[in-house]
N, C-alpha and C positions, 0 to 999 in steps of 0.2 A: 197537709191539705186534705180536708174531708171530702170523700166522694159523695156525689149526689145519688139519689135513688135510681135514676136512669142509668148512670154509669155502672152501679152495682148490678143492675138487672142485665145490662149488656155483657158484663164480664161473666156473670153466671150462665148466660145463654151461650157464650163462646166456649166455656168450659164444658157445658153439656153437649154441644155440637162435637167437640173434640173427642169426648167419651163415646159418643155415638159412632164416630168415624172409626175409632179403635175397635169397637164391638163389631162393626160391619166388616172391617178388615179381617178380624179373627174368624168370623163366620165364613168369609170368602175363602180364606186359606183352608179351613176345614172342608168346605165344599169342593175345592180343588183337589184335596187329598182323597176325598170320597170318590170323585170322578175318575181318579187315577189309581184306584185301589188294586186293579189287576196288574198294573205296572209294579206297584210296591210288593204285591204278593209274589209275582214272578221273580223279582229281584231277590227277595228273601230265599226263595227256593233255589235260584241259581247260585247265590252266595254260599248256601249250605252245601250244595253239590260240589262246588269248586273246592271248598275247604276239605270235604270228605275225600275227593279225588287226590288232592295234594297230600293229605295225610297218608293215604294208602300207597301212593306212588313215590313220594319223596322222603318220608320220615321212616327211619328204621325202627321196628318194634324193639322195646327194651323189656327184659325180664328181671324181676327182683327176687333175690334169695336172701334169707335172713337166718342168722345163727345167734344164740344167746349164751352168755357166760355169767357165772356167779362168782363174785369176788368177796372174800371175807377176811378181815384182818384179825388174827388171833395172837394173843400173847402166850397162851398156853394151849397146846394141842389137845388137851383133854377137856377143857372147859371153855365156854363161850360166854363172856360177860356182856352186860348192857353197854359198857363202855366200848367194847369191840364193835357192837352193832352201830352205835352212833359214829364211831370213827370211820367205819366202812361207808356209811351214808355220806359223810362229809367229803370223803375222798373219791366219790364216784366221778366227779368232773375231772379229777386228776387222771383217773384210769382212762377216761375217754380221750384225753389229750395224748396219753401215752400210746393208745391204739392208733392214733392218727400221726404218730411221730415218724420221722424219716427212717429210723431204725427198723420199724415194723414194715413199712411199705417197701423199702428196698430189700428186706429179708424175704418178703412174699414174692417180689419180682424175680429175685434170684432163684428161689425155691421152685417156682412154676415156669421160669423161663419166659416171662411176659415181655412183650414189646411195648412197655409202658414206662412213663416217667413217674416220679414221686407225685407230681401235681395231677397227672392224668388218673392215677389210681385213687387219689383223694376225691376227685370228681365223681368216681364211680361208687364210692362208699359213704355211708352215713352211720353215725354212732349215736344211739339214743338210750336213755335210761328212764324207766317208769318212776313216777314220784314215790318217794319213801321206800324204795327198794334198792337192793344191791345187784340187781340183774341188769346187765348191759346187752343191748341188741346191736348187732353188727349186720348191716344190710349192704348188699352189693348189687348194682344194676349193670346189666350187660346184654348185648344183642343175642348172645348164646346162653340159654338157660343152664346148661351143664357147666359152662365156664364160670357163670355167676356163682353157682353153688360151690365150685372148687375154690374160687378166690375167697369167698366168705369163710369157709372152713380153714383155709390157710392163714388168713388174717387172725382168726380167733386163736389158732395154735401158736403162731409167732408172737402175738400180743400177750398171751398168757405167760410165756417165758420171760418176755421183756418186763411185764408188770412184777413178776416175782423177783427179778434181779434188782430192779430200781426201787421198789416200794417195800422190799423185804416181806413179801406176802407168802404165807405158808402154802396156800392152795388156791387155784383158780379152776373151778369146776364147770363142766359143760352142762348147760341146762337143756339146750336144744341144738342139734346139728342142723346145718343149712339144708334146706329143701331144694328139690329140682322143680322150679316153677313151671306149671302147665299153661297158665294164662299170662298174657303180657301185661306189664304194669303201665306202659305208656307206648304210644299216645292213645288217647280216648277218641275214637272216631265219632261217637255221638256228641261228645262235648264240643269237639272242633266243628262239627256240623251245625250245632246250635249257635256257636259263636259266629260262624260264617253267615248263617241266616239272619242273625240280628244286625250284623254289619251291612248286609245287603239291603235290609229294610231301611236302616238309618241313611245309607248313601242314596237310595232312591228317593226317600222323603226330602232330603236336602236338595237333590237335583230338581225335583218337581217344584219345590217352593222357590228356589233361586230362579229357575226358568220363568216362573209365573211373575215374580216380582220385577225382573228386568224387562219383561214384555210390556211396553208402554203403548201398544196399539189401542185405538178406540174401537170397541166392539158393540156397545149398547148405548141407549139414550142416557142411562144413568152414568156411564163413563163420561159422556159429553158434559153433563151438568157438574159432575164431581171434579174432573180434572181441568176443564176449560172454563167452568163457571158460567156457562151459557145455557139458555133454555131452548129446548127443541120445540119447534112449532108443529112438526109432523115428520113422518117417516115414509120412505118410498120403498115398497116391497120389491124384491128381486123378481124378474120375469122368469118364466120356465126355462128359457134359453140360458140365462145367466146362472141359474141354479145348476143346470146340467154341466156348464163349463166349470163351475166351482167344484162339483163332484169329481170331474175328470182330473182336475189339478190335484185334488186331494189323493186320488188313487195313484197318480203318477208319483207324487211325493212319497207315498208309502212304498211303492215299487222300488224306488231308488234306495230307500233305507234297507 
């Protein structure tokens, strides 16, 4: 059934009115947020301070110590061929798995007398290899910087012997001994503070918008026309006595908060 020109015009007008309402609503939400900017700002500052305090008080600092080893597979102790180089590169992942094997971790635990399990020691260590190199980096994280250094060096030494026995490697050379870290690796106070500030801002924005949207009280003439569909013929201003009473109520409400 074909629509008449009047029906098309009414439908277009309704669509335009709906679009206008959406724009007005968005502007109102923005206006509400701008009026509550100080709440949002304070929430962000408070969230950042809470995260910083929690980081300092409840999170134990961790120190990271790293040692590096060089693994080369040689068929002849006097010469190094291109095939040896390619073989060593392809076996780098195998070496990393051997370093994280139970034989190595339990050997380190026994050697240093650590009160740790195989899984707990694995959580403390990471094994990485740079692209296209035969150098393996062994990093250990611990709350004691000296202990982190000692564990890293012990892992390197035990792993070197294990790699030689399993892979029939001629030599595993030390590229860099583990350092005693002076700066903590984690946690980052500034990073956690920024995260807390962002969460505080988002939470306050959500609270402000939700409290505004669930508040269905009539405040202005526009609210009467918009929500009730009625036209206002006039307004009666508040007397000075009523204004003073309203101000007192507002002060009491703030005092209770």
